[in-house]
C-alpha positions in Angstrom: -37.3 27.5 -61.7 -40.5 25.6 -61.2 -43.2 27.8 -59.8 -45.7 25.3 -58.4 -48.3 25.4 -55.7 -46.5 22.7 -53.7 -44.8 23.8 -50.5 -41.3 25.2 -50.7 -38.6 22.6 -50.0 -36.5 25.4 -48.5 -39.3 26.3 -46.1 -40.4 22.7 -45.4 -36.9 21.5 -44.6 -35.7 24.8 -43.0 -32.8 24.9 -45.4 -30.2 27.6 -44.6 -27.0 28.4 -46.4 -24.1 30.5 -45.1 -20.7 31.3 -46.4 -17.9 30.0 -44.1 -14.2 30.2 -44.4 -12.3 30.4 -47.7 -14.4 29.1 -50.7 -16.9 27.1 -48.6 -20.5 27.3 -47.6 -22.4 25.4 -44.9 -25.9 24.2 -45.8 -28.1 23.0 -42.9 -31.4 21.3 -43.3 -34.0 19.5 -41.3 -35.9 17.0 -43.5 -39.3 15.6 -42.6 -38.6 12.7 -40.2 -39.0 9.3 -41.8 -38.2 5.9 -40.3 -37.7 4.5 -43.9 -35.1 7.0 -45.1 -31.7 8.2 -44.2 -30.2 11.5 -45.3 -26.7 11.0 -46.5 -25.7 14.5 -47.7 -25.6 16.5 -51.0 -24.3 16.2 -54.5 -23.3 19.4 -56.2 -22.1 20.8 -59.5 -21.1 24.3 -60.6 -20.6 26.1 -63.9 -19.0 29.1 -62.2 -22.2 31.1 -62.2 -24.6 28.6 -60.4 -24.0 26.0 -57.8 -26.6 23.3 -58.1 -27.2 21.2 -54.9 -29.2 18.0 -54.6 -29.9 16.7 -51.1 -29.6 12.9 -51.2 -31.5 10.3 -49.3 -32.0 6.6 -49.6 -33.9 3.8 -47.9 -32.3 2.7 -44.6 -31.8 -0.7 -46.0 -29.8 0.6 -49.0 -26.2 1.8 -49.2 -25.7 5.2 -50.7 -23.3 8.1 -50.5 -23.0 11.8 -51.4 -20.2 14.1 -52.6 -20.6 16.1 -49.4 -21.6 13.8 -46.5 -24.2 15.0 -44.0 -23.2 15.4 -40.4 -25.4 16.3 -37.4 -25.5 20.1 -37.1 -23.5 20.9 -34.0 -25.7 23.8 -32.9 -29.1 22.2 -33.6 -31.7 21.8 -31.0 -32.5 18.3 -32.2 -30.8 15.3 -33.8 -32.7 15.6 -37.1 -30.9 18.7 -38.3 -28.0 18.0 -40.6 -25.3 20.1 -42.3 -23.0 19.7 -45.3 -20.0 21.7 -46.3 -20.0 22.7 -50.0 -17.4 24.3 -52.3 -18.6 27.9 -52.8 -17.1 30.7 -54.9 -19.9 33.3 -54.7 -22.2 31.6 -57.2 -26.0 31.7 -57.2 -27.0 28.6 -55.2 -30.0 26.4 -56.4 -31.2 23.5 -54.4 -33.1 20.7 -56.2 -36.0 18.9 -54.4 -38.0 16.0 -55.6 -38.7 15.8 -59.3 -37.9 19.0 -61.1 -38.5 21.5 -58.3 -35.6 23.9 -57.9 -35.3 26.9 -55.6 -32.6 29.5 -55.3 -31.2 29.9 -51.8 -30.1 33.1 -50.2 -26.6 33.0 -48.8 -25.9 34.6 -45.4 -22.4 35.7 -44.5 
């Protein structure tokens, strides 16, 4: 984990993770609003012990995709909060921000 003085991605984007259903987790996030970027979802990989999650964005003029597409969060107070559904088998979950910043996410049940 990179312990830097920069603000936490988890805090800045209000990232929350909760276990839902059988072998799935729902990750919600509210990125900083940008007219130049769109947030398409998350890519993920697991080694059975850690689930690494990378939130993906691209310029609005580009075409890009993600393994788990973002959808508007149904219970959000605004249209800028998204959610993705991830495969989850009880691993430690680490979200990767810009560059090499990584943060472990607590999982609520």
